[in-house]
Every structure is written in C-alpha cells, then in structure tokens.
C-alpha positions in Angstrom: 0.0 0.0 0.0 1.5 3.3 -1.1 1.9 6.1 1.6 0.9 9.5 0.3 1.8 12.9 1.5 -0.6 14.3 4.1 -1.1 18.0 4.9 -1.0 19.1 8.6 -4.8 19.3 8.7 -5.0 15.8 7.2 -2.5 14.5 9.8 -4.6 15.9 12.6 -7.7 14.3 11.1 -5.9 10.9 11.2 -5.0 11.4 14.9 -8.6 12.4 15.7 -9.9 9.4 13.8 -7.9 7.2 16.1 -9.3 8.8 19.2 -6.6 11.3 20.1 -8.0 14.5 21.7 -6.9 17.7 19.9 -7.5 20.6 22.3 -5.6 23.2 20.3 -5.4 22.6 16.5 -3.1 25.6 15.9 -0.6 24.4 18.5 -0.9 20.8 17.2 -0.1 22.0 13.6 2.9 24.0 14.9 4.3 20.9 16.7 3.7 18.6 13.7 5.5 21.1 11.4 8.5 21.3 13.7 8.7 17.7 14.9 7.5 15.5 12.0 4.3 13.4 12.2 6.2 10.2 11.5 8.6 10.5 14.5 5.9 11.8 16.9 3.7 8.9 15.9 6.4 6.5 17.0 5.4 7.3 20.7 1.8 6.3 20.3 2.1 2.6 21.5 1.8 3.2 25.2 -1.4 5.2 24.7 -3.1 2.5 22.6 -6.1 0.6 24.0 -4.3 -2.7 23.0 -2.1 -4.1 20.4 -5.2 -5.2 18.5 -7.4 -2.2 19.1 -5.1 0.5 17.7 -7.1 3.4 19.0 -6.0 5.8 21.7 -7.1 5.2 25.3 -10.2 7.4 25.9 -9.2 10.9 26.9 -5.6 10.7 25.6 -4.6 14.2 24.5 -2.0 15.3 21.9 -0.2 17.1 24.7 0.3 13.8 26.5 1.7 12.2 23.4 4.0 15.1 22.8 5.1 15.1 26.5 6.4 11.5 26.0 8.2 12.6 22.9 9.9 15.5 24.8 10.7 13.1 27.7 12.5 10.8 25.4 14.4 13.7 23.8 15.6 14.9 27.2 16.4 11.3 28.3 18.3 10.8 25.0 20.3 14.0 25.6 21.2 12.9 29.2 22.4 9.6 27.9 24.3 11.0 25.0 26.4 13.5 27.0 27.3 10.8 29.5 28.2 8.3 26.8 30.5 10.9 25.4 32.2 11.2 28.8 32.8 7.4 28.8 33.9 7.5 25.2 36.5 10.1 26.1 37.6 8.1 29.2 38.1 4.8 27.3 39.9 6.5 24.5 42.3 8.2 26.9 43.0 5.0 28.9 43.6 2.9 25.7 45.9 5.5 24.1 47.9 5.9 27.3 48.3 2.1 27.9 49.3 1.4 24.4 51.6 4.4 23.9 53.3 3.5 27.2 53.9 0.0 26.1 54.4 0.2 22.3 55.4 3.8 21.5 53.7 6.9 20.3 54.4 6.9 16.6 51.9 5.1 14.3 54.7 2.9 12.9 55.2 1.7 16.5 51.7 1.3 17.8 50.0 0.1 14.6 52.3 -2.9 14.2 50.3 -6.2 14.0 52.6 -7.9 16.5 51.2 -5.6 19.2 47.8 -7.3 19.0 46.2 -10.7 19.6 48.0 -13.7 18.0 44.7 -15.5 17.8 44.6 -16.8 14.2 40.8 -16.5 14.1 41.2 -12.8 14.6 44.0 -12.2 12.0 41.5 -10.8 9.5 39.9 -8.6 12.1 43.2 -7.2 13.3 44.2 -6.3 9.7 40.8 -4.7 9.0 40.9 -2.5 12.1 44.5 -1.5 11.5 43.5 -0.6 8.0 40.6 1.5 9.3 42.9 3.3 11.7 45.5 4.1 9.0 42.7 5.3 6.7 41.7 7.8 9.5 45.3 9.0 9.7 45.4 9.6 5.9 42.0 11.3 5.9 42.5 13.5 9.0 46.1 14.4 8.3 44.8 17.3 6.2 41.3 17.9 7.7 41.5 17.8 11.5 43.4 20.6 13.3 45.1 18.4 15.9 46.2 15.7 13.5 47.4 18.4 11.0 49.5 20.0 13.7 51.3 16.8 14.5 51.8 15.8 10.9 53.1 19.2 9.9 55.3 19.8 13.0 56.5 16.3 13.9 55.7 14.0 10.9 53.5 11.6 12.9 50.2 11.3 14.7 50.4 9.9 18.3 47.7 7.6 19.4 46.3 10.0 22.0 45.5 12.4 19.1 44.4 9.7 16.6 41.7 8.3 19.1 40.0 11.7 18.9 39.0 11.1 15.3 38.2 7.4 15.7 34.5 6.4 16.1 33.4 4.8 19.4 32.7 1.6 17.3 36.3 1.4 16.0 37.7 2.0 19.6 35.5 -0.9 20.8 36.8 -3.1 18.0 40.4 -2.0 18.8 39.9 -3.1 22.4 38.6 -6.5 21.2 41.8 -7.3 19.3 44.3 -6.2 22.0 46.5 -8.8 23.7 44.9 -10.4 26.7 47.2 -8.7 29.2 46.5 -5.3 27.6 42.8 -5.9 27.8 43.1 -6.9 31.4 45.1 -3.8 32.3 42.3 -1.6 30.9 39.4 -3.6 32.3 41.0 -3.6 35.8 40.8 0.2 35.8 37.0 -0.2 35.7 37.1 -3.3 38.0 35.5 -5.3 35.2 36.2 -8.6 33.4 37.5 -8.3 29.8 34.5 -10.0 28.3 32.1 -7.8 30.3 33.9 -4.6 29.1 34.0 -5.8 25.5 30.2 -6.3 25.7 29.7 -2.9 27.4 31.6 -1.1 24.7 29.5 -2.6 21.9 26.3 -1.6 23.7 27.5 1.9 24.5 28.5 2.4 20.8 25.1 1.3 19.6 23.4 3.7 22.1 25.7 6.5 21.0 24.5 6.0 17.4 20.8 5.9 18.5 21.2 9.1 20.4 23.2 10.9 17.7 20.5 10.1 15.1 17.6 11.1 17.4 16.0 7.6 17.4 13.5 6.5 20.0 15.7 5.5 23.0 13.5 5.0 26.1 12.1 1.7 24.9 15.1 0.5 22.9 16.1 -3.2 23.3 19.7 -4.0 22.7 20.9 -7.0 20.6 23.3 -7.9 23.4 22.3 -8.6 27.0 24.5 -7.7 30.0 25.5 -10.3 32.5 23.7 -10.6 35.9 25.6 -8.5 38.4 25.2 -7.4 42.0 23.0 -4.4 41.1 20.2 -6.6 39.8 20.3 -8.4 43.2 20.7 -5.3 45.4 17.7 -3.7 43.7 15.6 -6.9 44.2 14.7 -6.9 40.5 12.0 -9.6 40.0 12.9 -12.8 38.1 10.8 -14.5 35.5 11.8 -17.8 33.8 15.2 -17.6 35.6 15.9 -14.1 34.1 15.8 -10.7 35.7 12.9 -8.8 34.0 14.7 -5.4 34.1 18.3 -4.3 33.4 19.3 -6.9 30.9 18.7 -5.7 27.3 16.8 -2.4 28.0 17.7 1.2 28.7 18.2 0.4 32.4 20.9 -2.1 31.4 22.7 1.0 29.9 22.2 2.8 33.2 23.8 -0.2 35.1 26.8 0.0 32.6 27.1 3.7 33.3 27.1 3.0 37.0 30.3 1.0 36.6 32.0 3.3 34.1 31.3 6.9 35.3 32.7 8.5 38.4 30.5 8.5 41.5 29.8 12.2 41.1 29.1 11.9 37.3 26.7 9.0 37.9 24.9 10.9 40.8 24.3 13.8 38.4 23.0 11.5 35.7 20.5 9.9 38.1 19.4 13.3 39.4 18.7 14.4 35.8 16.8 11.3 35.0 14.7 11.5 38.2 13.8 15.1 37.4 12.8 14.1 33.8 10.6 11.3 35.1 8.9 13.6 37.6 8.3 16.1 34.9 6.7 13.5 32.7 4.5 12.3 35.5 3.0 15.8 35.8 2.0 15.7 32.2 0.4 12.2 32.0 -3.2 11.7 32.7 -4.5 8.6 30.9 -1.5 6.4 31.7 0.8 6.3 34.7 4.5 7.1 34.6 5.1 3.6 36.0 3.9 2.2 32.6 6.6 4.3 30.9 9.3 3.1 33.4 8.2 -0.5 32.8 8.6 0.0 29.1 12.1 1.4 29.7 13.1 -1.6 31.9 13.3 0.7 34.9 12.2 -0.9 38.3 10.2 1.5 40.5 13.1 1.8 42.8 15.6 2.6 40.0 16.8 5.7 41.8 18.3 3.6 44.6 21.0 2.6 42.1 22.5 6.1 42.7 23.6 5.3 46.2 24.6 1.6 45.8 28.3 0.6 46.1 
C-alpha cells in the first residue's frame, strides 16, 4: 500500500480518527510542522487501548503524546552526554596504555605484533589497523590536531588519533588487544575483559541511536548484559530464571554507566533522570509514569542505584 503525502490538517484528522483528543489545533499544527508526524507517531504505543485495538485510550490528548516525545528527547540527551564522557575516558585510557607499552608513533603502535595472536582474529586485526591508517590519511589534512602533529612532527600519536576514531572502532580496537593489555584496561573499571567488551559494543550502539535522534527510552539491545550485584541489590524480579529489568533495555545501559562513570558523574546522571521522570509524571493523565518506566526496563526503585556501592 502506497503512503501518500498528508497535509498538517489531514495529519490531525488521522490522529482524531484514532481517538486522540486535539484541544488546540493551531498548537498541534505548529508541533507537527517542527517535529515531524512520523517521528511523533512513534510514541503512540503506550497510549493505545491494546495491540489489537489500535485506537488511543479514551481521553488521551495530543499534549500527552508530545510530552512522552519530549521526555525521550531529554532522556536521550542525558544519555548522550554521559556516553561521550565514557567514550573520552576509554579513548584516553587505551591510548595511554598502548603508547606507554608500544610507543607513540603510528609505525610503532600500529604494528600487527602488538595485537592478539589468535589466528581466528587475524583478518579482524588487519581490518581494524587498515581503518585506523585510513583515518590517519583522511584526517592528516582535515583535523586541526592531526594536521598540527603531521606538519610539525611528521607523525600522529595515538592520543591524538583516538579523537577522530569512532566509538565503534575503539571498541573493536579493544577486542583485538593482547589479553594482558585488555586486562590492564578492564582492571581500571574493575570489570572482566568479556564484560567490558560487551559494554563497549552496547555503548557504541546507544551512542549512534542518540546521535540520530532515534527512540531510545524503549530500545532493546541485541546484546544482554550479564547478571551482576546491582540486579540483586535492587531486588529486581525474576521470571523464567531471568531478571525482568536491566538486561537488554535502557536500564541495562544505566547499570553499565554506574560501573564506568565516576561517582559524582553518575549521581548527576540519576538526578537528571529523576527530574525528567517527575516532569513527565505531571503531564500524564491517561497512563501512569510507571507504565513508561516498565517499558524502559526501569524498576520502580531505579533511583536507589544512585547510592549503591
């Protein structure tokens, strides 16, 4: 079935036909023009009567739908700025550890012998080194920091190169390091190597979601995080031998951040999230904020994570 262009008035008529209350048509038109009907409509599911009856719960207003949209935008921005902190941290740690051990010129630190000798990963090692060398070539004339080092010293140290590497490449880089190098980095976070490898992949995926303004609050990850002490300390319910929250949802990301941000950074993150949740609660009338938290994978006592050790 072909999707045809709809005017703002026609878009509002569609929303009305599905039972959404439009109190202020002019305001609704203004929001739809700025925010895009398609994206805003992606937040409708929690307000539907059921998955079969795809009409809005009686009394649901456009303002409620928009408030969930704005809640997710704020939540996404909170996550994004903290993921960037973690990204900067891991880049700094990896570049320091490798430069200390292998040298700071690319001909030293990009030597294949510095990486895993696992034959199954030989292709991956070569691919990642090729990607890194490509970034050196591209950014040697485009990025101010890399240009400075190339023009003045004739090389780009790893602590400068990591600035222009994507989080995804940095995660891949970690996955091909020698075991002792991986352990040295993971120990800084008090994590196992496999756990940190998994965390970096999840963080990179969320970074991309946030950067592209995708729906984040109800996102489910392809990877699950391992059970840890925080699931137990929060008394998260178990169903079919699995914790029902904090495994492959946005609360799993919060648990990752608990382990990778400083205590103060994490406390600020949780304070911002709580404020955002309270704000949303004031704007919801047909559904409770607990329904939103459940969709996010957040237990009702999620804020207790702030003070757990």
